[in-house]
N, CA, C and O atoms as a printed pandas DataFrame, in Angstrom:
     atom_number atom_name residue_name chain_id  residue_number  x_coord  y_coord  z_coord
0              1         N          MET        A               1   77.137   41.940  136.107
1              2        CA          MET        A               1   78.423   41.753  135.491
2              3         C          MET        A               1   79.214   43.053  135.652
3              4         O          MET        A               1   78.806   44.124  135.202
4              5         N          GLN        A               2   80.305   42.915  136.282
5              6        CA          GLN        A               2   81.157   44.059  136.557
6              7         C          GLN        A               2   82.476   43.890  135.817
7              8         O          GLN        A               2   83.103   42.832  135.851
8              9         N          THR        A               3   82.882   44.980  135.138
9             10        CA          THR        A               3   84.167   44.927  134.452
10            11         C          THR        A               3   85.087   45.938  135.109
11            12         O          THR        A               3   84.676   47.046  135.454
12            13         N          ASP        A               4   86.301   45.548  135.270
13            14        CA          ASP        A               4   87.292   46.447  135.859
14            15         C          ASP        A               4   87.899   47.299  134.746
15            16         O          ASP        A               4   88.244   46.814  133.668
16            17         N          PHE        A               5   88.012   48.565  135.051
17            18        CA          PHE        A               5   88.586   49.496  134.089
18            19         C          PHE        A               5   89.824   50.094  134.734
19            20         O          PHE        A               5   89.733   50.896  135.663
20            21         N          THR        A               6   90.964   49.697  134.236
21            22        CA          THR        A               6   92.216   50.219  134.778
22            23         C          THR        A               6   93.049   50.792  133.644
23            24         O          THR        A               6   93.014   50.322  132.506
24            25         N          ILE        A               7   93.793   51.818  133.999
25            26        CA          ILE        A               7   94.682   52.444  133.038
26            27         C          ILE        A               7   96.080   52.377  133.610
27            28         O          ILE        A               7   96.318   52.760  134.756
28            29         N          SER        A               8   96.987   51.894  132.811
29            30        CA          SER        A               8   98.369   51.823  133.261
30            31         C          SER        A               8   99.034   53.187  133.080
31            32         O          SER        A               8   98.512   54.060  132.386
32            33         N          PHE        A               9  100.168   53.348  133.702
33            34        CA          PHE        A               9  100.906   54.596  133.600
34            35         C          PHE        A               9  101.292   54.876  132.148
35            36         O          PHE        A               9  101.230   56.021  131.701
36            37         N          GLY        A              10  101.674   53.877  131.437
37            38        CA          GLY        A              10  102.056   54.035  130.034
38            39         C          GLY        A              10  100.885   54.508  129.185
39            40         O          GLY        A              10  101.048   55.362  128.314
40            41         N          GLN        A              11   99.712   53.958  129.437
41            42        CA          GLN        A              11   98.530   54.382  128.700
42            43         C          GLN        A              11   98.170   55.836  129.038
43            44         O          GLN        A              11   97.759   56.604  128.167
44            45         N          LEU        A              12   98.330   56.194  130.303
45            46        CA          LEU        A              12   98.048   57.555  130.726
46            47         C          LEU        A              12   98.989   58.554  130.048
47            48         O          LEU        A              12   98.564   59.627  129.621
48            49         N          VAL        A              13  100.270   58.190  129.954
49            50        CA          VAL        A              13  101.251   59.051  129.288
50            51         C          VAL        A              13  100.921   59.167  127.798
51            52         O          VAL        A              13  101.054   60.243  127.215
52            53         N          THR        A              14  100.496   58.072  127.187
53            54        CA          THR        A              14  100.131   58.079  125.774
54            55         C          THR        A              14   98.929   58.990  125.528
55            56         O          THR        A              14   98.921   59.755  124.564
56            57         N          ILE        A              15   97.937   58.917  126.374
57            58        CA          ILE        A              15   96.750   59.767  126.243
58            59         C          ILE        A              15   97.132   61.236  126.421
59            60         O          ILE        A              15   96.683   62.088  125.655
60            61         N          ALA        A              16   97.957   61.537  127.426
61            62        CA          ALA        A              16   98.383   62.918  127.658
62            63         C          ALA        A              16   99.183   63.442  126.468
63            64         O          ALA        A              16   99.018   64.594  126.066
64            65         N          GLY        A              17  100.044   62.607  125.909
65            66        CA          GLY        A              17  100.821   63.009  124.733
66            67         C          GLY        A              17   99.925   63.273  123.539
67            68         O          GLY        A              17  100.155   64.221  122.789
68            69         N          GLY        A              18   98.916   62.452  123.356
69            70        CA          GLY        A              18   97.968   62.651  122.261
70            71         C          GLY        A              18   97.197   63.956  122.418
71            72         O          GLY        A              18   96.996   64.684  121.446
72            73         N          LEU        A              19   96.765   64.251  123.645
73            74        CA          LEU        A              19   96.058   65.507  123.894
74            75         C          LEU        A              19   96.964   66.714  123.657
75            76         O          LEU        A              19   96.521   67.730  123.123
76            77         N          ALA        A              20   98.225   66.602  124.053
77            78        CA          ALA        A              20   99.174   67.689  123.822
78            79         C          ALA        A              20   99.392   67.893  122.321
79            80         O          ALA        A              20   99.480   69.027  121.851
80            81         N          ALA        A              21   99.477   66.802  121.580
81            82        CA          ALA        A              21   99.656   66.909  120.126
82            83         C          ALA        A              21   98.444   67.577  119.475
83            84         O          ALA        A              21   98.596   68.390  118.564
84            85         N          ILE        A              22   97.259   67.237  119.937
85            86        CA          ILE        A              22   96.044   67.862  119.405
86            87         C          ILE        A              22   96.052   69.358  119.703
87            88         O          ILE        A              22   95.686   70.163  118.846
88            89         N          ALA        A              23   96.473   69.740  120.929
89            90        CA          ALA        A              23   96.534   71.156  121.299
90            91         C          ALA        A              23   97.516   71.913  120.404
91            92         O          ALA        A              23   97.244   73.047  120.011
92            93         N          VAL        A              24   98.651   71.298  120.082
93            94        CA          VAL        A              24   99.643   71.944  119.216
94            95         C          VAL        A              24   99.080   72.144  117.816
95            96         O          VAL        A              24   99.261   73.206  117.220
96            97         N          VAL        A              25   98.406   71.145  117.292
97            98        CA          VAL        A              25   97.823   71.249  115.957
98            99         C          VAL        A              25   96.762   72.354  115.930
99           100         O          VAL        A              25   96.691   73.117  114.967
100          101         N          ILE        A              26   95.946   72.444  116.970
101          102        CA          ILE        A              26   94.921   73.498  117.030
102          103         C          ILE        A              26   95.581   74.872  117.050
103          104         O          ILE        A              26   95.113   75.786  116.371
104          105         N          ARG        A              27   96.657   75.035  117.814
105          106        CA          ARG        A              27   97.369   76.319  117.841
106          107         C          ARG        A              27   97.929   76.673  116.468
107          108         O          ARG        A              27   97.881   77.833  116.060
108          109         N          TRP        A              28   98.460   75.682  115.752
109          110        CA          TRP        A              28   99.001   75.936  114.418
110          111         C          TRP        A              28   97.898   76.395  113.458
111          112         O          TRP        A              28   98.130   77.236  112.589
112          113         N          VAL        A              29   96.714   75.841  113.625
113          114        CA          VAL        A              29   95.613   76.192  112.737
114          115         C          VAL        A              29   95.072   77.587  113.075
115          116         O          VAL        A              29   94.737   78.348  112.167
116          117         N          VAL        A              30   94.981   77.930  114.358
117          118        CA          VAL        A              30   94.379   79.192  114.790
118          119         C          VAL        A              30   95.345   80.366  114.624
119          120         O          VAL        A              30   94.898   81.487  114.383
120          121         N          LYS        A              31   96.636   80.143  114.743
121          122        CA          LYS        A              31   97.625   81.224  114.726
122          123         C          LYS        A              31   97.555   82.104  113.473
123          124         O          LYS        A              31   97.608   83.325  113.621
124          125         N          PRO        A              32   97.441   81.573  112.256
125          126        CA          PRO        A              32   97.357   82.456  111.082
126          127         C          PRO        A              32   96.147   83.394  111.128
127          128         O          PRO        A              32   96.228   84.529  110.660
128          129         N          PHE        A              33   95.034   82.930  111.685
129          130        CA          PHE        A              33   93.851   83.781  111.760
130          131         C          PHE        A              33   94.072   84.926  112.741
131          132         O          PHE        A              33   93.577   86.030  112.512
132          133         N          LYS        A              34   94.798   84.691  113.820
133          134        CA          LYS        A              34   95.125   85.766  114.756
134          135         C          LYS        A              34   96.026   86.793  114.080
135          136         O          LYS        A              34   95.869   87.994  114.301
136          137         N          LYS        A              35   96.974   86.327  113.254
137          138        CA          LYS        A              35   97.850   87.253  112.536
138          139         C          LYS        A              35   97.053   88.113  111.567
139          140         O          LYS        A              35   97.317   89.308  111.437
140          141         N          ILE        A              36   96.081   87.515  110.885
141          142        CA          ILE        A              36   95.257   88.265  109.938
142          143         C          ILE        A              36   94.480   89.350  110.671
143          144         O          ILE        A              36   94.413   90.485  110.201
144          145         N          ASP        A              37   93.889   89.015  111.820
145          146        CA          ASP        A              37   93.153   90.005  112.597
146          147         C          ASP        A              37   94.062   91.142  113.036
147          148         O          ASP        A              37   93.674   92.309  112.987
148          149         N          ASP        A              38   95.279   90.801  113.469
149          150        CA          ASP        A              38   96.225   91.823  113.903
150          151         C          ASP        A              38   96.638   92.710  112.732
151          152         O          ASP        A              38   96.773   93.923  112.892
152          153         N          HIS        A              39   96.837   92.124  111.572
153          154        CA          HIS        A              39   97.223   92.901  110.392
154          155         C          HIS        A              39   96.092   93.839  109.978
155          156         O          HIS        A              39   96.339   94.986  109.604
156          157         N          GLU        A              40   94.856   93.354  110.045
157          158        CA          GLU        A              40   93.728   94.207  109.691
158          159         C          GLU        A              40   93.617   95.382  110.655
159          160         O          GLU        A              40   93.306   96.496  110.232
160          161         N          ARG        A              41   93.865   95.154  111.937
161          162        CA          ARG        A              41   93.823   96.225  112.931
162          163         C          ARG        A              41   94.914   97.251  112.641
163          164         O          ARG        A              41   94.673   98.457  112.688
164          165         N          ARG        A              42   96.120   96.760  112.340
165          166        CA          ARG        A              42   97.237   97.661  112.060
166          167         C          ARG        A              42   97.005   98.462  110.785
167          168         O          ARG        A              42   97.343   99.644  110.729
168          169         N          ILE        A              43   96.435   97.836  109.765
169          170        CA          ILE        A              43   96.139   98.542  108.513
170          171         C          ILE        A              43   95.122   99.644  108.775
171          172         O          ILE        A              43   95.249  100.741  108.230
172          173         N          GLY        A              44   94.120   99.372  109.596
173          174        CA          GLY        A              44   93.133  100.387  109.934
174          175         C          GLY        A              44   93.762  101.582  110.630
175          176         O          GLY        A              44   93.408  102.727  110.346
176          177         N          LEU        A              45   94.694  101.322  111.542
177          178        CA          LEU        A              45   95.386  102.415  112.224
178          179         C          LEU        A              45   96.225  103.235  111.249
179          180         O          LEU        A              45   96.253  104.463  111.324
180          181         N          LEU        A              46   96.909  102.548  110.333
181          182        CA          LEU        A              46   97.737  103.256  109.351
182          183         C          LEU        A              46   96.888  104.101  108.410
183          184         O          LEU        A              46   97.272  105.217  108.062
184          185         N          GLU        A              47   95.737  103.577  107.998
185          186        CA          GLU        A              47   94.868  104.350  107.118
186          187         C          GLU        A              47   94.360  105.600  107.825
187          188         O          GLU        A              47   94.244  106.657  107.206
188          189         N          GLY        A              48   94.056  105.487  109.124
189          190        CA          GLY        A              48   93.611  106.648  109.885
190          191         C          GLY        A              48   94.691  107.701  109.991
191          192         O          GLY        A              48   94.422  108.892  109.833
192          193         N          SER        A              49   95.913  107.270  110.257
193          194        CA          SER        A              49   97.004  108.247  110.366
194          195         C          SER        A              49   97.344  108.841  108.998
195          196         O          SER        A              49   97.788  109.986  108.916
196          197         N          HIS        A              50   97.140  108.077  107.929
197          198        CA          HIS        A              50   97.386  108.592  106.579
198          199         C          HIS        A              50   96.406  109.721  106.262
199          200         O          HIS        A              50   96.796  110.739  105.690
200          201         N          ALA        A              51   95.153  109.545  106.626
201          202        CA          ALA        A              51   94.159  110.590  106.376
202          203         C          ALA        A              51   94.502  111.852  107.155
203          204         O          ALA        A              51   94.370  112.963  106.641
204          205         N          GLU        A              52   94.941  111.677  108.394
205          206        CA          GLU        A              52   95.333  112.832  109.209
206          207         C          GLU        A              52   96.541  113.542  108.605
207          208         O          GLU        A              52   96.587  114.772  108.572
208          209         N          GLN        A              53   97.516  112.774  108.130
209          210        CA          GLN        A              53   98.703  113.369  107.517
210          211         C          GLN        A              53   98.339  114.106  106.234
211          212         O          GLN        A              53   98.914  115.153  105.935
212          213         N          LYS        A              54   97.397  113.572  105.482
213          214        CA          LYS        A              54   96.965  114.231  104.254
214          215         C          LYS        A              54   96.320  115.584  104.575
215          216         O          LYS        A              54   96.531  116.556  103.850
216          217         N          GLU        A              55   95.544  115.651  105.647
217          218        CA          GLU        A              55   94.925  116.919  106.059
218          219         C          GLU        A              55   95.995  117.938  106.454
219          220         O          GLU        A              55   95.913  119.110  106.086
220          221         N          ILE        A              56   96.994  117.485  107.201
221          222        CA          ILE        A              56   98.088  118.375  107.611
222          223         C          ILE        A              56   98.847  118.872  106.380
223          224         O          ILE        A              56   99.193  120.051  106.302
224          225         N          ASP        A              57   99.105  117.989  105.427
225          226        CA          ASP        A              57   99.794  118.393  104.193
226          227         C          ASP        A              57   99.001  119.452  103.429
227          228         O          ASP        A              57   99.584  120.361  102.838
228          229         N          THR        A              58   97.685  119.337  103.442
229          230        CA          THR        A              58   96.848  120.339  102.777
230          231         C          THR        A              58   97.032  121.711  103.414
231          232         O          THR        A              58   97.171  122.711  102.711
232          233         N          TYR        A              59   97.034  121.759  104.737
233          234        CA          TYR        A              59   97.222  123.046  105.419
234          235         C          TYR        A              59   98.619  123.624  105.172
235          236         O          TYR        A              59   98.776  124.833  104.998
236          237         N          ILE        A              60   99.614  122.764  105.158
237          238        CA          ILE        A              60  100.977  123.235  104.895
238          239         C          ILE        A              60  101.079  123.795  103.478
239          240         O          ILE        A              60  101.721  124.823  103.260
240          241         N          THR        A              61  100.449  123.125  102.518
241          242        CA          THR        A              61  100.458  123.608  101.140
242          243         C          THR        A              61   99.761  124.959  101.022
243          244         O          THR        A              61  100.239  125.847  100.316
244          245         N          LYS        A              62   98.621  125.117  101.718
245          246        CA          LYS        A              62   97.927  126.414  101.708
246          247         C          LYS        A              62   98.826  127.509  102.282
247          248         O          LYS        A              62   98.888  128.618  101.752
248          249         N          ALA        A              63   99.519  127.180  103.373
249          250        CA          ALA        A              63  100.389  128.170  104.013
250          251         C          ALA        A              63  101.532  128.558  103.086
251          252         O          ALA        A              63  101.838  129.744  102.953
252          253         N          LEU        A              64  102.162  127.597  102.450
253          254        CA          LEU        A              64  103.255  127.897  101.527
254          255         C          LEU        A              64  102.769  128.727  100.344
255          256         O          LEU        A              64  103.466  129.640   99.899
256          257         N          ASN        A              65  101.590  128.420   99.839
257          258        CA          ASN        A              65  101.024  129.189   98.734
258          259         C          ASN        A              65  100.775  130.634   99.157
259          260         O          ASN        A              65  101.070  131.558   98.398
260          261         N          ALA        A              66  100.239  130.840  100.351
261          262        CA          ALA        A              66   99.990  132.202  100.817
262          263         C          ALA        A              66  101.300  132.962  100.996
263          264         O          ALA        A              66  101.371  134.151  100.685
264          265         N          ILE        A              67  102.337  132.289  101.495
265          266        CA          ILE        A              67  103.637  132.936  101.685
266          267         C          ILE        A              67  104.250  133.322  100.341
267          268         O          ILE        A              67  104.771  134.427  100.189
268          269         N          VAL        A              68  104.190  132.419   99.373
269          270        CA          VAL        A              68  104.751  132.716   98.041
270          271         C          VAL        A              68  104.006  133.882   97.404
271          272         O          VAL        A              68  104.633  134.781   96.845
272          273         N          ASN        A              69  102.686  133.879   97.481
273          274        CA          ASN        A              69  101.913  134.993   96.917
274          275         C          ASN        A              69  102.268  136.309   97.610
275          276         O          ASN        A              69  102.366  137.345   96.953
276          277         N          HIS        A              70  102.458  136.278   98.901
277          278        CA          HIS        A              70  102.830  137.493   99.635
278          279         C          HIS        A              70  104.219  137.979   99.213
279          280         O          HIS        A              70  104.447  139.181   99.075
280          281         N          MET        A              71  105.136  137.042   99.011
281          282        CA          MET        A              71  106.494  137.428   98.608
282          283         C          MET        A              71  106.510  138.013   97.199
283          284         O          MET        A              71  107.313  138.899   96.906
284          285         N          ILE        A              72  105.638  137.528   96.332
285          286        CA          ILE        A              72  105.614  138.003   94.949
286          287         C          ILE        A              72  105.043  139.414   94.859
287          288         O          ILE        A              72  105.652  140.294   94.251
288          289         N          ASP        A              73  103.885  139.632   95.457
289          290        CA          ASP        A              73  103.235  140.936   95.267
290          291         C          ASP        A              73  103.234  141.821   96.512
291          292         O          ASP        A              73  102.799  142.970   96.441
292          293         N          GLY        A              74  103.707  141.319   97.640
293          294        CA          GLY        A              74  103.783  142.129   98.852
294          295         C          GLY        A              74  102.446  142.324   99.534
295          296         O          GLY        A              74  102.390  142.933  100.602
296          297         N          ASN        A              75  101.390  141.836   98.963
297          298        CA          ASN        A              75  100.057  141.953   99.558
298          299         C          ASN        A              75   99.629  140.595  100.097
299          300         O          ASN        A              75  100.454  139.708  100.316
300          301         N          GLY        A              76   98.382  140.455  100.298
301          302        CA          GLY        A              76   97.860  139.149  100.722
302          303         C          GLY        A              76   98.008  138.906  102.204
303          304         O          GLY        A              76   98.034  137.755  102.640
304          305         N          ILE        A              77   98.108  139.972  102.995
305          306        CA          ILE        A              77   98.255  139.807  104.443
306          307         C          ILE        A              77   96.999  139.182  105.032
307          308         O          ILE        A              77   97.081  138.396  105.976
308          309         N          ASP        A              78   95.843  139.522  104.484
309          310        CA          ASP        A              78   94.592  138.937  104.974
310          311         C          ASP        A              78   94.578  137.427  104.747
311          312         O          ASP        A              78   94.125  136.666  105.602
312          313         N          LYS        A              79   95.080  137.003  103.588
313          314        CA          LYS        A              79   95.152  135.571  103.297
314          315         C          LYS        A              79   96.129  134.886  104.250
315          316         O          LYS        A              79   95.869  133.777  104.717
316          317         N          LEU        A              80   97.262  135.549  104.541
317          318        CA          LEU        A              80   98.222  134.986  105.492
318          319         C          LEU        A              80   97.584  134.830  106.869
319          320         O          LEU        A              80   97.793  133.813  107.532
320          321         N          ARG        A              81   96.820  135.807  107.303
321          322        CA          ARG        A              81   96.145  135.724  108.602
322          323         C          ARG        A              81   95.118  134.594  108.612
323          324         O          ARG        A              81   94.990  133.861  109.593
324          325         N          GLU        A              82   94.402  134.469  107.520
325          326        CA          GLU        A              82   93.394  133.410  107.413
326          327         C          GLU        A              82   94.048  132.024  107.511
327          328         O          GLU        A              82   93.569  131.151  108.234
328          329         N          VAL        A              83   95.132  131.842  106.781
329          330        CA          VAL        A              83   95.841  130.557  106.807
330          331         C          VAL        A              83   96.435  130.313  108.185
331          332         O          VAL        A              83   96.412  129.188  108.683
332          333         N          ARG        A              84   96.974  131.375  108.810
333          334        CA          ARG        A              84   97.527  131.243  110.162
334          335         C          ARG        A              84   96.452  130.768  111.143
335          336         O          ARG        A              84   96.703  129.895  111.973
336          337         N          ASP        A              85   95.267  131.343  111.040
337          338        CA          ASP        A              85   94.174  130.947  111.927
338          339         C          ASP        A              85   93.769  129.495  111.704
339          340         O          ASP        A              85   93.511  128.763  112.659
340          341         N          GLU        A              86   93.713  129.080  110.429
341          342        CA          GLU        A              86   93.419  127.671  110.132
342          343         C          GLU        A              86   94.476  126.768  110.738
343          344         O          GLU        A              86   94.160  125.741  111.339
344          345         N          PHE        A              87   95.735  127.155  110.575
345          346        CA          PHE        A              87   96.861  126.404  111.132
346          347         C          PHE        A              87   96.704  126.246  112.639
347          348         O          PHE        A              87   96.829  125.144  113.173
348          349         N          GLN        A              88   96.434  127.335  113.304
349          350        CA          GLN        A              88   96.314  127.286  114.757
350          351         C          GLN        A              88   95.138  126.445  115.201
351          352         O          GLN        A              88   95.235  125.718  116.190
352          353         N          ASP        A              89   94.036  126.529  114.490
353          354        CA          ASP        A              89   92.850  125.765  114.868
354          355         C          ASP        A              89   93.004  124.271  114.622
355          356         O          ASP        A              89   92.584  123.460  115.447
356          357         N          LYS        A              90   93.596  123.905  113.508
357          358        CA          LYS        A              90   93.626  122.491  113.106
358          359         C          LYS        A              90   94.884  121.753  113.519
359          360         O          LYS        A              90   94.803  120.600  113.942
360          361         N          ILE        A              91   96.034  122.375  113.411
361          362        CA          ILE        A              91   97.296  121.634  113.592
362          363         C          ILE        A              91   97.929  121.909  114.934
363          364         O          ILE        A              91   98.220  120.983  115.691
364          365         N          ILE        A              92   98.141  123.151  115.227
365          366        CA          ILE        A              92   98.910  123.500  116.420
366          367         C          ILE        A              92   98.144  123.147  117.693
367          368         O          ILE        A              92   98.760  122.788  118.696
368          369         N          SER        A              93   96.837  123.238  117.674
369          370        CA          SER        A              93   96.051  122.949  118.870
370          371         C          SER        A              93   95.920  121.456  119.139
371          372         O          SER        A              93   95.454  121.081  120.215
372          373         N          LYS        A              94   96.310  120.586  118.208
373          374        CA          LYS        A              94   96.188  119.141  118.408
374          375         C          LYS        A              94   97.157  118.636  119.399
375          376         O          LYS        A              94   97.184  117.438  119.681
């Protein structure tokens, strides 16, 4: 017993349209998860740069403190040299 299996053009278009609709729905479902992954990556980068900026701010604060102390008492040249060396090693060489 043999059965003929034929598909008309209209049926073929209907099947293709259904597959396209399924693909669109899958993209809608997957897209928010891609955004979450991208946001997590960006947050990680921002946290890294925040830590680096905090380190730079610490060195700048040390330098300003050494300058103010030097201006007040006229001494503290050794401390100024020490802070300058830290500055050169950590910030300027980057």
